[in-house]
C-alpha beads as a LAMMPS data file, in Angstrom:
LAMMPS data file: protein, C-alpha beads

399 atoms
398 bonds

1 atom types
1 bond types

-500.0 500.0 xlo xhi
-500.0 500.0 ylo yhi
-500.0 500.0 zlo zhi

Masses

1 110.0

Atoms # bond

1 1 1 -261.284 101.609 353.992
2 1 1 -261.092 99.312 357.017
3 1 1 -263.544 101.536 358.910
4 1 1 -265.902 101.616 355.950
5 1 1 -265.835 97.859 355.552
6 1 1 -266.567 97.277 359.246
7 1 1 -269.335 99.882 359.115
8 1 1 -271.036 98.253 356.126
9 1 1 -271.034 94.867 357.863
10 1 1 -272.605 96.347 360.993
11 1 1 -275.102 98.593 359.179
12 1 1 -276.226 95.857 356.775
13 1 1 -277.091 93.638 359.719
14 1 1 -279.543 96.283 360.940
15 1 1 -280.785 97.791 357.665
16 1 1 -282.138 95.104 355.280
17 1 1 -282.539 97.582 352.411
18 1 1 -278.785 98.317 352.523
19 1 1 -278.028 94.604 352.444
20 1 1 -280.317 94.303 349.421
21 1 1 -278.559 97.175 347.605
22 1 1 -275.190 95.514 348.134
23 1 1 -276.546 92.159 346.973
24 1 1 -277.950 93.776 343.816
25 1 1 -274.391 94.911 343.078
26 1 1 -273.126 91.356 343.613
27 1 1 -271.533 92.169 346.948
28 1 1 -271.652 90.838 350.471
29 1 1 -270.973 93.545 353.110
30 1 1 -267.593 92.075 354.020
31 1 1 -266.543 91.942 350.360
32 1 1 -266.283 95.716 349.971
33 1 1 -262.498 95.888 350.240
34 1 1 -261.828 98.859 347.963
35 1 1 -263.484 102.059 346.880
36 1 1 -263.858 100.485 343.452
37 1 1 -266.055 97.831 345.094
38 1 1 -268.148 100.536 346.727
39 1 1 -268.585 102.240 343.353
40 1 1 -270.469 99.153 342.127
41 1 1 -273.368 100.063 344.409
42 1 1 -275.968 102.080 342.473
43 1 1 -276.329 105.714 343.535
44 1 1 -279.426 106.581 345.565
45 1 1 -280.607 110.062 344.670
46 1 1 -282.865 112.410 346.603
47 1 1 -285.902 111.733 344.412
48 1 1 -285.535 108.032 345.217
49 1 1 -285.366 108.882 348.908
50 1 1 -288.743 110.622 348.638
51 1 1 -290.191 107.587 346.876
52 1 1 -288.734 105.132 349.387
53 1 1 -290.150 107.095 352.299
54 1 1 -293.567 107.146 350.664
55 1 1 -293.455 103.399 350.123
56 1 1 -292.126 102.597 353.605
57 1 1 -292.815 105.532 355.937
58 1 1 -291.320 107.338 357.607
59 1 1 -287.662 106.646 356.694
60 1 1 -287.863 104.335 353.698
61 1 1 -286.437 101.352 355.573
62 1 1 -283.081 103.141 355.923
63 1 1 -283.096 103.751 359.670
64 1 1 -280.476 101.814 361.603
65 1 1 -282.045 102.208 365.075
66 1 1 -285.581 101.990 366.491
67 1 1 -287.563 105.197 366.046
68 1 1 -287.935 105.464 369.832
69 1 1 -284.156 105.981 370.094
70 1 1 -284.225 109.175 368.000
71 1 1 -284.077 112.629 369.538
72 1 1 -285.877 114.518 366.773
73 1 1 -287.586 114.028 363.416
74 1 1 -287.479 116.881 360.893
75 1 1 -289.562 117.524 357.794
76 1 1 -287.674 118.893 354.789
77 1 1 -289.224 119.898 351.444
78 1 1 -290.287 116.867 349.436
79 1 1 -291.475 115.979 352.013
80 1 1 -288.464 114.111 353.382
81 1 1 -288.211 112.977 357.003
82 1 1 -284.756 113.482 358.501
83 1 1 -283.864 111.650 361.731
84 1 1 -281.594 112.983 364.460
85 1 1 -279.898 110.326 366.560
86 1 1 -278.962 110.531 370.245
87 1 1 -275.410 111.779 369.708
88 1 1 -273.896 115.102 370.741
89 1 1 -273.222 117.116 367.576
90 1 1 -275.010 114.438 365.540
91 1 1 -274.714 116.509 362.344
92 1 1 -270.910 116.972 362.748
93 1 1 -270.746 120.760 362.320
94 1 1 -268.580 121.162 365.422
95 1 1 -265.298 120.556 363.620
96 1 1 -266.264 123.075 360.932
97 1 1 -267.096 125.751 363.490
98 1 1 -263.913 125.022 365.429
99 1 1 -261.900 125.512 362.223
100 1 1 -263.636 128.896 361.838
101 1 1 -262.498 129.908 365.320
102 1 1 -265.696 129.379 367.330
103 1 1 -265.354 128.103 370.887
104 1 1 -265.884 128.688 374.589
105 1 1 -266.516 132.335 375.430
106 1 1 -268.267 133.117 372.145
107 1 1 -271.835 134.408 372.052
108 1 1 -273.219 133.385 368.668
109 1 1 -276.316 134.375 366.714
110 1 1 -277.815 131.275 365.093
111 1 1 -279.838 132.668 362.191
112 1 1 -280.979 129.289 360.883
113 1 1 -284.586 128.264 361.354
114 1 1 -285.495 125.892 364.166
115 1 1 -288.838 125.124 362.502
116 1 1 -289.388 121.815 360.661
117 1 1 -285.961 121.622 358.979
118 1 1 -282.850 120.642 360.976
119 1 1 -280.500 123.565 360.253
120 1 1 -281.233 125.457 363.475
121 1 1 -280.561 122.503 365.754
122 1 1 -277.620 121.370 363.613
123 1 1 -275.684 124.483 364.539
124 1 1 -277.170 124.948 367.985
125 1 1 -275.915 121.532 369.117
126 1 1 -272.510 122.032 367.488
127 1 1 -272.006 125.417 369.149
128 1 1 -273.004 124.034 372.533
129 1 1 -270.511 121.162 372.202
130 1 1 -267.822 123.797 371.614
131 1 1 -268.895 125.693 374.718
132 1 1 -270.358 128.726 372.946
133 1 1 -273.501 130.554 374.076
134 1 1 -276.261 130.515 371.434
135 1 1 -278.714 133.294 370.599
136 1 1 -281.420 131.407 368.608
137 1 1 -282.966 133.909 366.217
138 1 1 -283.786 132.485 362.814
139 1 1 -284.094 135.010 359.982
140 1 1 -286.149 138.158 360.480
141 1 1 -286.646 141.090 362.839
142 1 1 -283.225 142.479 362.027
143 1 1 -283.747 145.635 364.113
144 1 1 -284.403 143.693 367.317
145 1 1 -281.506 141.360 366.557
146 1 1 -279.019 144.197 366.035
147 1 1 -280.036 145.731 369.372
148 1 1 -279.539 142.343 371.029
149 1 1 -276.138 141.961 369.357
150 1 1 -275.043 145.191 370.982
151 1 1 -276.630 144.516 374.364
152 1 1 -275.368 140.947 374.915
153 1 1 -272.026 141.323 373.143
154 1 1 -272.515 138.855 370.275
155 1 1 -269.132 137.764 368.880
156 1 1 -270.142 135.358 366.105
157 1 1 -272.768 134.533 363.493
158 1 1 -273.948 131.363 361.765
159 1 1 -276.498 131.535 358.969
160 1 1 -276.807 132.497 355.316
161 1 1 -274.428 135.237 354.105
162 1 1 -277.126 137.546 352.758
163 1 1 -278.777 137.899 356.175
164 1 1 -275.427 138.724 357.757
165 1 1 -275.087 141.582 355.300
166 1 1 -278.635 142.692 356.190
167 1 1 -277.578 142.928 359.835
168 1 1 -274.553 145.008 358.903
169 1 1 -276.776 147.404 356.941
170 1 1 -279.355 147.549 359.745
171 1 1 -276.604 148.459 362.229
172 1 1 -275.798 151.601 360.271
173 1 1 -279.506 152.450 359.878
174 1 1 -279.927 152.340 363.654
175 1 1 -277.000 154.687 364.143
176 1 1 -274.626 152.180 365.693
177 1 1 -270.911 152.221 364.887
178 1 1 -269.864 148.727 363.882
179 1 1 -266.311 148.747 365.216
180 1 1 -267.204 150.524 368.471
181 1 1 -270.654 149.103 369.319
182 1 1 -270.640 145.594 367.802
183 1 1 -268.221 142.778 368.734
184 1 1 -269.155 140.330 365.946
185 1 1 -265.899 139.423 364.181
186 1 1 -266.383 135.831 362.966
187 1 1 -269.022 134.180 360.819
188 1 1 -269.732 130.747 359.414
189 1 1 -272.133 130.628 356.487
190 1 1 -273.775 127.947 354.396
191 1 1 -277.023 127.082 352.550
192 1 1 -276.523 129.730 349.862
193 1 1 -273.727 130.942 347.613
194 1 1 -271.072 133.166 349.196
195 1 1 -269.885 135.703 346.583
196 1 1 -266.233 136.572 347.074
197 1 1 -267.107 140.250 346.700
198 1 1 -269.408 139.973 349.719
199 1 1 -266.816 138.077 351.744
200 1 1 -264.201 140.719 350.964
201 1 1 -266.574 143.545 351.867
202 1 1 -267.387 141.972 355.229
203 1 1 -263.693 141.407 355.934
204 1 1 -262.300 144.749 354.771
205 1 1 -265.033 147.121 355.922
206 1 1 -266.255 145.375 359.073
207 1 1 -263.433 143.087 360.174
208 1 1 -265.584 139.937 359.960
209 1 1 -263.745 136.724 359.097
210 1 1 -266.206 134.663 357.024
211 1 1 -265.721 130.945 356.348
212 1 1 -268.194 128.652 354.680
213 1 1 -269.324 125.040 354.776
214 1 1 -271.281 122.581 352.694
215 1 1 -273.890 120.114 353.848
216 1 1 -277.431 118.856 353.365
217 1 1 -280.450 118.301 355.592
218 1 1 -280.115 114.557 355.029
219 1 1 -276.404 114.247 355.681
220 1 1 -275.368 117.187 357.872
221 1 1 -271.859 118.596 357.482
222 1 1 -270.002 117.265 354.439
223 1 1 -267.129 119.749 354.016
224 1 1 -265.874 123.072 355.342
225 1 1 -263.236 125.743 354.844
226 1 1 -260.203 126.299 357.017
227 1 1 -258.661 129.791 357.303
228 1 1 -256.496 129.079 354.221
229 1 1 -259.667 129.174 352.113
230 1 1 -258.314 126.890 349.388
231 1 1 -261.282 124.542 349.259
232 1 1 -263.447 122.625 351.691
233 1 1 -262.035 119.815 353.822
234 1 1 -264.145 116.676 354.070
235 1 1 -265.876 116.244 357.408
236 1 1 -265.257 113.198 359.584
237 1 1 -267.170 110.008 358.786
238 1 1 -267.780 111.184 355.206
239 1 1 -266.548 109.395 352.094
240 1 1 -267.065 111.620 349.051
241 1 1 -266.927 110.851 345.337
242 1 1 -267.360 113.050 342.272
243 1 1 -269.189 111.079 339.590
244 1 1 -270.521 111.506 336.099
245 1 1 -274.209 112.393 336.653
246 1 1 -275.294 110.234 333.724
247 1 1 -273.156 107.115 334.162
248 1 1 -272.366 107.199 337.887
249 1 1 -268.679 106.554 337.126
250 1 1 -266.162 108.102 339.488
251 1 1 -264.270 111.055 338.021
252 1 1 -260.676 112.163 338.523
253 1 1 -259.583 115.153 340.574
254 1 1 -260.341 118.415 338.810
255 1 1 -263.310 117.112 336.811
256 1 1 -266.769 118.517 337.595
257 1 1 -269.472 116.039 338.502
258 1 1 -272.152 115.110 341.006
259 1 1 -271.243 114.979 344.691
260 1 1 -271.983 111.476 346.032
261 1 1 -271.423 110.704 349.713
262 1 1 -271.344 107.692 352.001
263 1 1 -271.870 108.424 355.697
264 1 1 -270.468 106.254 358.454
265 1 1 -273.549 106.999 360.536
266 1 1 -275.093 103.988 362.293
267 1 1 -278.378 105.843 362.884
268 1 1 -278.978 106.678 359.229
269 1 1 -276.413 104.921 357.007
270 1 1 -276.734 106.696 353.670
271 1 1 -274.524 104.804 351.216
272 1 1 -273.655 106.386 347.855
273 1 1 -276.200 109.137 348.321
274 1 1 -276.372 111.476 345.333
275 1 1 -276.753 115.062 346.514
276 1 1 -277.530 116.479 343.073
277 1 1 -274.867 119.150 343.634
278 1 1 -272.167 119.801 341.045
279 1 1 -268.695 119.834 342.590
280 1 1 -264.970 119.450 341.890
281 1 1 -262.430 117.609 344.072
282 1 1 -258.743 118.456 344.331
283 1 1 -255.994 116.292 345.774
284 1 1 -253.007 118.535 346.533
285 1 1 -252.247 119.300 350.206
286 1 1 -253.766 122.405 351.778
287 1 1 -251.446 125.174 353.057
288 1 1 -252.976 124.588 356.503
289 1 1 -251.188 121.226 356.657
290 1 1 -254.079 118.852 356.021
291 1 1 -253.187 116.352 353.324
292 1 1 -256.572 114.820 352.456
293 1 1 -258.570 115.595 349.312
294 1 1 -260.737 118.711 349.319
295 1 1 -263.897 119.856 347.663
296 1 1 -262.866 122.818 345.527
297 1 1 -266.397 124.154 345.526
298 1 1 -270.052 123.676 344.617
299 1 1 -270.944 125.028 341.190
300 1 1 -274.677 124.442 340.856
301 1 1 -277.149 121.597 340.596
302 1 1 -277.058 118.602 338.321
303 1 1 -280.847 118.451 338.490
304 1 1 -283.466 121.108 337.827
305 1 1 -283.770 122.293 341.423
306 1 1 -282.550 125.805 342.325
307 1 1 -281.544 126.840 345.856
308 1 1 -283.165 130.100 346.980
309 1 1 -282.347 131.520 350.410
310 1 1 -281.261 128.108 351.617
311 1 1 -284.254 126.134 350.289
312 1 1 -284.511 124.214 347.023
313 1 1 -287.291 125.203 344.635
314 1 1 -288.340 122.773 341.914
315 1 1 -290.434 123.366 338.779
316 1 1 -292.929 120.790 340.057
317 1 1 -293.574 122.985 343.105
318 1 1 -294.162 126.028 340.904
319 1 1 -296.595 124.012 338.765
320 1 1 -298.430 122.872 341.881
321 1 1 -298.693 126.446 343.118
322 1 1 -299.942 127.916 339.850
323 1 1 -302.522 125.156 339.416
324 1 1 -304.382 127.008 342.188
325 1 1 -304.789 130.046 339.895
326 1 1 -306.652 128.972 336.736
327 1 1 -306.866 132.590 335.564
328 1 1 -303.112 132.628 334.883
329 1 1 -302.364 131.692 331.300
330 1 1 -298.552 131.396 331.533
331 1 1 -296.065 131.760 334.375
332 1 1 -292.379 131.684 335.175
333 1 1 -290.398 131.764 338.439
334 1 1 -287.213 133.849 338.178
335 1 1 -284.382 133.927 340.735
336 1 1 -282.200 137.049 340.931
337 1 1 -280.082 138.834 343.563
338 1 1 -280.590 142.366 344.832
339 1 1 -277.955 144.944 345.735
340 1 1 -277.753 143.527 349.259
341 1 1 -276.760 140.069 347.935
342 1 1 -280.171 138.630 348.847
343 1 1 -281.875 136.020 346.701
344 1 1 -285.125 137.282 345.167
345 1 1 -287.757 134.914 343.777
346 1 1 -290.237 136.621 341.439
347 1 1 -293.294 134.996 339.857
348 1 1 -293.977 136.422 336.407
349 1 1 -297.656 135.891 335.667
350 1 1 -299.484 136.352 332.379
351 1 1 -303.294 136.485 332.840
352 1 1 -305.579 134.661 330.442
353 1 1 -306.834 136.938 327.625
354 1 1 -309.843 138.927 328.760
355 1 1 -309.649 137.472 332.250
356 1 1 -309.255 139.285 335.565
357 1 1 -305.833 140.040 337.011
358 1 1 -304.722 137.521 339.633
359 1 1 -304.916 138.592 343.273
360 1 1 -301.210 139.193 343.939
361 1 1 -301.656 139.137 347.707
362 1 1 -303.245 135.704 347.480
363 1 1 -300.477 134.479 345.153
364 1 1 -297.879 135.628 347.693
365 1 1 -299.779 133.943 350.533
366 1 1 -300.153 130.664 348.664
367 1 1 -296.511 130.769 347.542
368 1 1 -295.406 131.108 351.160
369 1 1 -297.388 127.963 351.957
370 1 1 -296.290 125.946 348.911
371 1 1 -292.676 127.079 348.442
372 1 1 -291.982 128.200 352.027
373 1 1 -290.520 131.405 350.613
374 1 1 -291.685 135.004 350.283
375 1 1 -291.974 135.891 346.601
376 1 1 -292.522 138.936 344.463
377 1 1 -295.225 139.006 341.781
378 1 1 -294.910 140.663 338.382
379 1 1 -297.871 140.813 335.997
380 1 1 -296.623 140.726 332.388
381 1 1 -298.235 141.627 329.080
382 1 1 -299.886 138.893 326.961
383 1 1 -297.336 137.229 324.731
384 1 1 -294.399 137.935 327.062
385 1 1 -294.155 134.272 328.016
386 1 1 -294.270 131.519 325.462
387 1 1 -295.229 127.886 325.638
388 1 1 -292.066 125.880 326.190
389 1 1 -290.277 128.599 328.192
390 1 1 -288.582 127.150 331.290
391 1 1 -290.724 127.297 334.422
392 1 1 -287.791 128.062 336.716
393 1 1 -284.997 130.432 335.647
394 1 1 -281.869 131.341 337.624
395 1 1 -280.587 134.764 336.510
396 1 1 -278.119 135.264 339.379
397 1 1 -274.564 136.229 338.462
398 1 1 -271.654 134.906 340.522
399 1 1 -268.062 136.017 340.843

Bonds

1 1 1 2
2 1 2 3
3 1 3 4
4 1 4 5
5 1 5 6
6 1 6 7
7 1 7 8
8 1 8 9
9 1 9 10
10 1 10 11
11 1 11 12
12 1 12 13
13 1 13 14
14 1 14 15
15 1 15 16
16 1 16 17
17 1 17 18
18 1 18 19
19 1 19 20
20 1 20 21
21 1 21 22
22 1 22 23
23 1 23 24
24 1 24 25
25 1 25 26
26 1 26 27
27 1 27 28
28 1 28 29
29 1 29 30
30 1 30 31
31 1 31 32
32 1 32 33
33 1 33 34
34 1 34 35
35 1 35 36
36 1 36 37
37 1 37 38
38 1 38 39
39 1 39 40
40 1 40 41
41 1 41 42
42 1 42 43
43 1 43 44
44 1 44 45
45 1 45 46
46 1 46 47
47 1 47 48
48 1 48 49
49 1 49 50
50 1 50 51
51 1 51 52
52 1 52 53
53 1 53 54
54 1 54 55
55 1 55 56
56 1 56 57
57 1 57 58
58 1 58 59
59 1 59 60
60 1 60 61
61 1 61 62
62 1 62 63
63 1 63 64
64 1 64 65
65 1 65 66
66 1 66 67
67 1 67 68
68 1 68 69
69 1 69 70
70 1 70 71
71 1 71 72
72 1 72 73
73 1 73 74
74 1 74 75
75 1 75 76
76 1 76 77
77 1 77 78
78 1 78 79
79 1 79 80
80 1 80 81
81 1 81 82
82 1 82 83
83 1 83 84
84 1 84 85
85 1 85 86
86 1 86 87
87 1 87 88
88 1 88 89
89 1 89 90
90 1 90 91
91 1 91 92
92 1 92 93
93 1 93 94
94 1 94 95
95 1 95 96
96 1 96 97
97 1 97 98
98 1 98 99
99 1 99 100
100 1 100 101
101 1 101 102
102 1 102 103
103 1 103 104
104 1 104 105
105 1 105 106
106 1 106 107
107 1 107 108
108 1 108 109
109 1 109 110
110 1 110 111
111 1 111 112
112 1 112 113
113 1 113 114
114 1 114 115
115 1 115 116
116 1 116 117
117 1 117 118
118 1 118 119
119 1 119 120
120 1 120 121
121 1 121 122
122 1 122 123
123 1 123 124
124 1 124 125
125 1 125 126
126 1 126 127
127 1 127 128
128 1 128 129
129 1 129 130
130 1 130 131
131 1 131 132
132 1 132 133
133 1 133 134
134 1 134 135
135 1 135 136
136 1 136 137
137 1 137 138
138 1 138 139
139 1 139 140
140 1 140 141
141 1 141 142
142 1 142 143
143 1 143 144
144 1 144 145
145 1 145 146
146 1 146 147
147 1 147 148
148 1 148 149
149 1 149 150
150 1 150 151
151 1 151 152
152 1 152 153
153 1 153 154
154 1 154 155
155 1 155 156
156 1 156 157
157 1 157 158
158 1 158 159
159 1 159 160
160 1 160 161
161 1 161 162
162 1 162 163
163 1 163 164
164 1 164 165
165 1 165 166
166 1 166 167
167 1 167 168
168 1 168 169
169 1 169 170
170 1 170 171
171 1 171 172
172 1 172 173
173 1 173 174
174 1 174 175
175 1 175 176
176 1 176 177
177 1 177 178
178 1 178 179
179 1 179 180
180 1 180 181
181 1 181 182
182 1 182 183
183 1 183 184
184 1 184 185
185 1 185 186
186 1 186 187
187 1 187 188
188 1 188 189
189 1 189 190
190 1 190 191
191 1 191 192
192 1 192 193
193 1 193 194
194 1 194 195
195 1 195 196
196 1 196 197
197 1 197 198
198 1 198 199
199 1 199 200
200 1 200 201
201 1 201 202
202 1 202 203
203 1 203 204
204 1 204 205
205 1 205 206
206 1 206 207
207 1 207 208
208 1 208 209
209 1 209 210
210 1 210 211
211 1 211 212
212 1 212 213
213 1 213 214
214 1 214 215
215 1 215 216
216 1 216 217
217 1 217 218
218 1 218 219
219 1 219 220
220 1 220 221
221 1 221 222
222 1 222 223
223 1 223 224
224 1 224 225
225 1 225 226
226 1 226 227
227 1 227 228
228 1 228 229
229 1 229 230
230 1 230 231
231 1 231 232
232 1 232 233
233 1 233 234
234 1 234 235
235 1 235 236
236 1 236 237
237 1 237 238
238 1 238 239
239 1 239 240
240 1 240 241
241 1 241 242
242 1 242 243
243 1 243 244
244 1 244 245
245 1 245 246
246 1 246 247
247 1 247 248
248 1 248 249
249 1 249 250
250 1 250 251
251 1 251 252
252 1 252 253
253 1 253 254
254 1 254 255
255 1 255 256
256 1 256 257
257 1 257 258
258 1 258 259
259 1 259 260
260 1 260 261
261 1 261 262
262 1 262 263
263 1 263 264
264 1 264 265
265 1 265 266
266 1 266 267
267 1 267 268
268 1 268 269
269 1 269 270
270 1 270 271
271 1 271 272
272 1 272 273
273 1 273 274
274 1 274 275
275 1 275 276
276 1 276 277
277 1 277 278
278 1 278 279
279 1 279 280
280 1 280 281
281 1 281 282
282 1 282 283
283 1 283 284
284 1 284 285
285 1 285 286
286 1 286 287
287 1 287 288
288 1 288 289
289 1 289 290
290 1 290 291
291 1 291 292
292 1 292 293
293 1 293 294
294 1 294 295
295 1 295 296
296 1 296 297
297 1 297 298
298 1 298 299
299 1 299 300
300 1 300 301
301 1 301 302
302 1 302 303
303 1 303 304
304 1 304 305
305 1 305 306
306 1 306 307
307 1 307 308
308 1 308 309
309 1 309 310
310 1 310 311
311 1 311 312
312 1 312 313
313 1 313 314
314 1 314 315
315 1 315 316
316 1 316 317
317 1 317 318
318 1 318 319
319 1 319 320
320 1 320 321
321 1 321 322
322 1 322 323
323 1 323 324
324 1 324 325
325 1 325 326
326 1 326 327
327 1 327 328
328 1 328 329
329 1 329 330
330 1 330 331
331 1 331 332
332 1 332 333
333 1 333 334
334 1 334 335
335 1 335 336
336 1 336 337
337 1 337 338
338 1 338 339
339 1 339 340
340 1 340 341
341 1 341 342
342 1 342 343
343 1 343 344
344 1 344 345
345 1 345 346
346 1 346 347
347 1 347 348
348 1 348 349
349 1 349 350
350 1 350 351
351 1 351 352
352 1 352 353
353 1 353 354
354 1 354 355
355 1 355 356
356 1 356 357
357 1 357 358
358 1 358 359
359 1 359 360
360 1 360 361
361 1 361 362
362 1 362 363
363 1 363 364
364 1 364 365
365 1 365 366
366 1 366 367
367 1 367 368
368 1 368 369
369 1 369 370
370 1 370 371
371 1 371 372
372 1 372 373
373 1 373 374
374 1 374 375
375 1 375 376
376 1 376 377
377 1 377 378
378 1 378 379
379 1 379 380
380 1 380 381
381 1 381 382
382 1 382 383
383 1 383 384
384 1 384 385
385 1 385 386
386 1 386 387
387 1 387 388
388 1 388 389
389 1 389 390
390 1 390 391
391 1 391 392
392 1 392 393
393 1 393 394
394 1 394 395
395 1 395 396
396 1 396 397
397 1 397 398
398 1 398 399
C-alpha cells in the first residue's frame, strides 16, 4: 500500500488525467491510504481507452513520459496504441518464464507475432533478460520450424498452446522421433485457453512441461503459474481486484467477477483498468511457498468479445466486415475447436433470395484484413439464420 500511495502521487504529477480521475472520486493522490480508497476510483474499461485515444491521440493523455522516451509503439485491435518504455523486460514476463524454468543456455522458439502487436517483443525481451537465445518465428511454416528445432537444438517454446501441438504433429509427419531428435522439453503458453487434456498429452507423450500465464497487450504480464499449478501468481507491480462487472464493487475470494488491475508503471500508469476478463481469486498459500493471493483462472469474457487464436473478435468487427458484402442476407461468426485443439472461426453466410453466391475467396481475403484472422466460409440454406440470432457464437467446449 505504501508503494501504491507513493506511485499515485508521482504519477498524478505527470499525468493530469489520472489526477482528474482521483479528484472525481473525491481523492487527492496522497489520500489513497487503503485499497478501499482505491476502489472509489471509477473503473476504466478497454472501450473507454479506445475513446480516450481517439479524443487525445495517441495515448489518451495517459502517458507518463514524453513520447520521444519510448522504445516502441504498438497497434492492437481497436485500434489501441500500446507504448513500450525504455526498461529491460518492460512487460514483466521474465519472472513468469523463470518460474517455468527458462534461463541461460536455453534456445527458445518465440511463436508470437512481432508485427503490430507487442506479444513478440514482450517475450523476446524477457527471454533475453534471462540469458536465453531466441528463435523469432511467429506462427506459420511449421515444417521449416520443426527442421530448425532439430538443427539448432531448441529446448523451449513460448506461444499459443495450439501451435505447439501443431509442431508436435508436424514432427511425426516429417519422420522425426520426438524423444531422440527434438530437445524441446519446456513451454510457456498464453493468449488462448489451455485445455488440461492438451497439457496432459504434451506432458505424458512428449515430456513437455507446460505452464501458462495471463496478460494483456495494454498491461503485459499480470499473473503466471508456478510448477505447482494451483493458480496464477500475481506479477510484480500489479494490484489486482475481482469486481462485480455491473457495480464495480470488489468481490471476496472465490467469487467470479471482472479482473481489474492497477499497474505501478510510471511510463503508462493504468489505474483500475478493467480487462473485461472473468476471473476468480483465491487467498490460501500455494504449495510452492508463496503466500500471496492467486488468480485461480480466467473463465471467459464479461463483455461480448471472444478470443480466437490470441486475438479478440467483436460483433462490431463482424458487422463491419459483412457490410462489404451486400449480397449476404444474414450471417453469423462461429468459433469452434478442431481435433488438434486449434481455434476455428467460420463465417456462416446466407445469400439474399435469388441473389448470387458470395465470392468465398474474397470474403476470406477481406476477413483477414478486417479481423486479422484466417476464417472458413460456410454457405447456408435460406432460413437457416434468423433475425435476432447472435452475430458471434462461441461453441468451444472446455475441460
